[in-house]
N, C-alpha and C positions, 0 to 999 in steps of 0.2 A: 504494500500500500504506500502510495506517495504521501509525503508530509505536506500539509497545507498550512500556510500562515495567514492569519487574518487580522487586520487592524480595524476595529469597529468604528472608531471615531477619527476623523481626519482634521487635525488642527489647522494645518496650512491648507489653503484653498485653491488658488488659481494657478494651476500648472499649464504649460503650453498645450494647446489643443491640437490634436492631429486631424480632427474633423469638426464640422460646424453644422449649424442648423440654418442654412441658407442665409437670411438677412442677419443672423446673429454672428456671422463670420467676422472675427476680429483678430488682430495680432496681439501677442502677449504684451502686457503692460511693461514688464521688466523681467527678462528671462532668468536673471540670477536671483530675483527676490520673489519668493513664492508664499510669503506669510500674508495672511488675510489683512492684517492691520496696514501693511505697506502696499498691498496690491490695489487697494481702493483709495481714491482721492476725490477731488471735486469734479473730475471729468467723468462723463457718462460712460465712456468706453470700458472702464474697468467693471462696471456693473453689468454691462452687456456681456462681457466676457465671462463673468461669473455665472450668469444665466445660461450662456452657451455651454459651459462645463456641465451644468445640470442636465440640459437637454442631451448632451453627448452621452450621458450614462445610459440613455434609452437605446442607443444604436451601437455603441462601441463594443469591440471584442478585445480591447486592450486590457492588459493585466497590470493594475496599479495596486501596490500593497498586498500582492498575492503571488504565490509561486507554486509550481508543481501541478497545474491544471491546464487544460486546453482552453485558450481564450475564446475560440468560436463556440465550443460546446457550452460554455458558461455565459455567453452573451444573453442578456435578460429575455429578449423575445424568444430566442431559440430554447433556452432552458425552461421557461414557463410553458412553451408550446410542447416540449417533450413530456413534461408532467401531465399536461392536459390531454394529449392525443395518443402518444405511444402506449400509455397505460390503459387504453380503452379499445373498443371495437373498431375505431376509425383508422388505425395505423399499426403496421409492424415494421420494425427497422432491421435491415439486413446486416447491420453491424453487431449482431447478437452474440458473437463470441467475445465481445468486450463485456466484461462482467456486469457493469451497470446497465448497459443496453439490454442485455439478456434479462436482467431482473425487471426492467420496465416492460419488456415485451410480455412477460409471463406473470406479472404482479407478484413477484417473489422477493421484493426488496426487504432489507432489514434496516438496522441503524448504522450499517456500514456506509462508507463514502459513496456517493452517487453524484457524478459530475453535473447532471442537470439540476438536481435538488440543491447541490452546493451552489450552483450559479444563481438560483433564485434567492437563496439565503444571503450569500455574500453581496451580490449586486444590489439587492434591495436595501440592505442595511448600509452599504457604502453610499449609495445615492441619497438615502435619508440623511446621513451625516453631512453630506455636502449641502443639502437644502437647509438643514439646521444652522450650519455655519453662515450660509448666505443670508438667512433671515437675521441672524445676530449682527452681521456686518452692515445691514441696511436699515437698522432701527433709526428713527428720526433724530435721536440725540447724537448718534454718530455721524449722520449726514450733515447735521448742523455744525458739528465740530469740524468737519472737513470743508465746510463752506460750499456745499452742493447747492446750486441755484434752484429756485422754487420750481421751475418748469421741469428740470431734471428729477427733482424729488418726486414730482407727481408721476412721472413715467416709471420711476423705480418702484412705486407702490404697485403698478401693474405687473412689473417683473416679479415682485414678491408673491403676488397672487398666483402667477403662473407656476412659480416654484412650489408653492403650497399644494397646488393641484397635482403636480407630478409626485410630490411626497405622498399624497393620499393614494395615488395609483400604486405606488410601491408598497405602501402599508396594506392595501387591499390584496395584492398578490401574496405577500408574506402571510397574511391572515388566512387566505384561501388554502395555501399549501401546508402551513405548519400549525395553524390555530393560534396558540400563544407564542408571542415573539418579543424580543427585546424592544423596548419602547423609549424613545427620547424625542424631545422637541427642542426648539430654540431656548425654551425656558428651563430645560433640565440642567442640573449641575454638570459642568463640562470638565472632563478629563480626570475626575477624581476616581471613578470606578466605572465598570461596564454598565450599560443601561439595564435596568431591571426588566424582567420578563413580565408582560401583562397578558391577562386572559383574552381569548378571542373576542368575547363580548365587549370588553373594554376597547379593543382596537376597532371593532365595528362601530361603537358609539362615537369614537373620536373621528373616524373617517367620515361617517355620515354628517356629523356636526360641521366638519371642515367643508365638505362639498355643498351642504345646504347654504352655508354662509357665502361661499364663493359663487354659487349660482344665483344668489339673491339680487334683486334690483339695485341694492345699495353697494354691491361689490364693484371694485374697480377692475375685475377680471375682464378682458376684452369681450365684446359682444359675440354671440354665436355667429359662425361663418365669417368672421372678420380677421382671423389670425393664422390661417393655414400656412405651414403645417404645425404651428405651435398651438397650444391648448387655449380654450376659451370657455365661455359659459355653457355652450352646447356640450363640450367635453365633460364638464362637471355634472351636468344633468344626465348625460348618457351613462357615465360611471355610476352615478347615484341610482338610476333605474335598475342597472344590473345588480347592484348590491342589495337593494330592496327586494328584488326578485328572489335572492338567496338568503334573506334575513333568517328564515327558519333554520337553515344550516348554520349560519354564523352566530346567532344569539339564542336560538331555540324558540323564537316567536315569529310567526309569519307577518309580513307587511304588504299584503297584496294591494290594499287600497293605496298605500303610498307609492308602490310600483306603478300602478295605473295612473295616479295623478301626476307623477313625474313624467311619464310618457306623454301625457296630454300637454304638459308644459312644453315639451320638445316639439310637438306637432305645430305649435304656433310660431316657430322660429325660422321658417322658410326652408327647411330641408325637404328633399324629395328623392324618390327612388331613381337610380340610374335606369335608363331604358335598356341597357345592355349589361346583364349580370357578369358576363365574362370580362368586360372592360374594367370592372372594379379591381381586378387583380393583374392588370397588364402593366407593362413597363412605363407607360405614360399616365398612370392613374392619378398622379398628383398634378397633372397639367390639363387633363381632360375635363372640361366644364360639366359634362354630363355625369361623370363619376364624382367630381368634387362635391356636388350638392348632397351626396349621400353620406359623406364622412363626417362623423362627430369628433373623432380623435384618431390620429395615426402616429406611427413611428416612421419618420422619413428615412429613406435610403437613397443613395446616389452613387453611381458607378465611379465618380471621381471625388466627391466631397465627403460622403458618409459611407465608407466602405466597411464591410463587416463580413466575417465568415459565419455569422449568425443571421438572424432576421430573414429577409426574403431571399438573399443569396442562398442561404441554407435550404429554404423551401423549394427553390427552383433546382439547384444543382443536385441536392440529395434525392430528388424525385426522378432523376434521369440517369442514364448511363451512356457510354460512348456508342453502344450498339443501337440505341434508339434511332428511329427514322425521323428525319427533319427535326433535329433537336432545337429547343428554344433557349438554350443556355448561351451565354457569351463565349466566344471562341478563344479567350485568353488563357492564362496560365492555370485557371482553376479546373478546366475541363468539366466533367460530370462525376458525381460521387457514388451513385448507385446505392442509396440507403433506404429511404422511406417510401412506402406504398401502402395501399389499402388491400383488403381482401376481396375476392370475387363475391363472397357472401355479403359483405357490406354494400357493394355496388348493386347487387341483385335485390337485396332486401329493401333498400331505401330509394334506389333510382330505377328499379324495375328494368334493368338492362337485360337484353336478350340477344340471341343470335351472334355471339362473339365469334369472330374469325381471327385467329391469332396469326395467320399468314398475311392477311391484308390489313389487319388492324381495325376492321370495321365492326361495329356493334350497333344495336338498336337501343335508343334511349330518348324518349319524348321530352324528358325534363332537361332544359338547357343548362342546368347546374351540374349535370352528370358529365364532367370533363375528364375523360380518362384516356390512357394510352395503353394498348394491349398488343401491338404488333411485335412478334417475336417472343412473346411471353408465354408462360404456362398459367393455366387457370387457377387451380387451387393450391393452397399451402397446407400441407397435412402433416409435416414433420419438422423437427428442428433444422435438419439439413436444408429443407426448403425455406424455412424462415430466414436463414442466413444467405440464401441465394436470391439476389435481387430480381432475377428474371421470373420468379414465381409471384403471383398476385397481380393486381391492377395498379399501374402507375396513375397517380392523380396529377393532372397538369393544370389544375386550377390557377396556380401562380405561374404566370407566363410573361417573360420579359419582352416579348414582341409588342410594340405599341399597337393600340387598337386599330389604327388606320394604316398599318404597314404589313406587307406580306412577309412570310418567313424568309424568303430569298433576299428581299430588300434589307431586312434586319440583319441577317447573317453577314451581309457585306459591310454594313455600317458598324457592326459590333464585333468584328473579328479580332480586334485587339483588346477587348474589354475582359475583365476578370470578375467584375461584380455587377449586380443588377440594379435597376432603377425603380423597382416597385416599392411604393410606400406601403407599409404594413397597416391594414385597417384594424385598429384596436376596438373601435366601436363605430357602427354604421347604422343607418336608419332601418335597414332590413331586420337587424336584431331588435331594434326598438319596437318595430311592429309585432314581433313574436313575443317580446316581453309583455306588451300591452294585451295581446290576445290571451296569453296564459293567465295574466292577472285578472282579466275580465271573466274568463271561464271559472277560475277559482272563486270568484265573487258571485257566480251565478248570473253574469251579465255578458255572456258570450256574444250576443247580438250586437253589442256596442263596437266590437272589434272585427265584425265580419267584413266590412269594407276594406280593412287593411289586409286581411288574408286574400281577398279578391285581387287587390293590387299586386301582391306577390305572385299570385297564380298567373296573371296576365303576363308578367315578365318571364316566368319560367316556361310558359307554353303548355302547362298542364291544367287539368280541371281544378277549380277552386275547392278548397277544403271547407266544408260546412262545420262551423264551430259548434260543439255541444252546448247545451244550456247550463250544465253544471259539471263539476269535476268528479270523475270516477276513473277506473282502470283504463277504460277505452280512451278517455280524454288524455290520460297520461301517455298512453302508447302513441296517440296522434302527435303529441308534442315531441316525444322522443324521436319520432321519425322525421317530422318537419324540420326540427332544429338540426338533425343530422344532415339533411339536404341543404338547407339555406346556409348553415354555418360550418360546413365541413372544413376542418383544418384551420379554424380561426380561434383556437385556444379556449373553446367553451365546453368540450365534450365531457371531461371528467367532472367538472362542476355541475353540469346538467344531470348526469347520471346519478350523482350523489343527491341532488335535489329531488329526483324522482324515486329515490330509495332503492335503486337497482344496481348501483356501481359494484358493490362487493357481493351482492346477493346471488345465490344459486338459482334464483328465479329467472334471471336474465343472463344468458350465456352468449359467448362469442368464441371463435376459435382461439385456443391457447389461453383463455382467461384462467388465471389462478394456478397455472402450471404448464408443463411442457407437453400436454396431451391435447390433441385436436378438438375434442368435444368440449373442453372447458369445464370449469367448476367454480364455485364461490370461493371467496377468500375472506380473511379476517376483517371485520368492520373497522377496527382501529386503523387499518391501512388507508382509510379514506383521508387521513392526514399523513404527511410524511414525517419521518424522524429528522430532527435537526442533525446536520452532519456531525459525525463523531469527533472530528478534529475541533469543532467549535464547542462541543460539550466538554472536551478535555481542557480547552483553553479557559472555559468559564464554568466552573462546577455548580454555579447557581442556576444554570439553565436546566429545565426539565422537559423531557420528551412527552408527547402524547401518551396517555395510558395505553399499555400494551406492548410498547417497545422496550 
């Protein structure tokens, strides 16, 4: 086992950035001086750079204050994605001879080190520490002491609000994966000892309080749809709706009415469904006006400015291999990785695929969300040897770096020297908000209120509209299990969804290789609905406690 070292709190703040968030791109204030007190002055540039560093945590694969792990595997989008998708019916990873991947494929992890889980823990707490320090350094008394002009002070209040929202996002991920986690804010005692671990319910209440305040009319957070690709009030409301949907999981008490009301607040902000589902995940999704109207929150990636071996580069390259026909990956040094794919059973169950021809790559699927590649592949994965053979199972080509208005041949010519992708990762989009609203309404016995939203989704997908039931029962649960599988495939929702529906660990709901290395699947321990805090972190901080069962 490799040794990991983790520094939970970062006292110095503003290091040189290797990537940026578009208009937040700045040069270092002073390359040799990285202490917070000296990095900030009266000039706005330092505060912009500080915010850029926080945004950079969302996309970077760099390893700061950590050693002995793979930077790409621990990048926050990729790490959280692995926890959410590889551990479910939606994905199997061909790198299954790597111990931690094998454990994720088969739901057999323990409290041993797991690179994806470690990535969520380390990256989230590191980013939270950056935000805490940024908030400390942008308090009004310090701005006054430095002689910051009034107009700059006003803009810094907006930057602080953005930083707080990003912190809430990180706390939500940590709470979702681990339950109880170390907790600190800008008001915590700094540097004396490691942050105390707080229960999941405490983290839930804190995150909800932060988001409600940030989304309020009085907040200085930028207005919805005004700040892309940075966060805004629409981002706060979108994350809030998702958290309210899962309140019963997080705090033991459902909040269906609040989930419904939060969605209704979003509906009045000018968002709209993209007319083309596939375009939401193409290489120009951050520049396409039709897709932009659907995004509430993204993590931006750029082949030149925001490069990462995680994020959407991982989702594109790991879902293809060199043998694939007409590949959509950039033709630079990364090639294709041949790692993640779904099963034929998943495609058949949720997308009703039929007539697969593995020689031509053709198959029948009326649902436009069924974006697969099967040429040269084998249908079923029935053994461990086939799990680790990428050519077994169905490739998901939902994330596709070809711009929506470009042919594959045109793209391959322009991208032949590129090694990273340009797809912005959709953290929250309107399609998910529609489904949150529909589920909350059905749970409240008001399914008719959301029927028009389901009809809109059906028009886009090319399939018949789903008639929402009047009330919640097992059939309604199965309907939402299936519809969220289709609409939100590989968007980091699946594990949380199956837990909310009470079927994630249960023997009632099986998929191939669930709970072990046998094809038929089996249930596994319910305590594994939370992950163990990485052992190296437990060793470093004896006050940390794992979820009961580990």
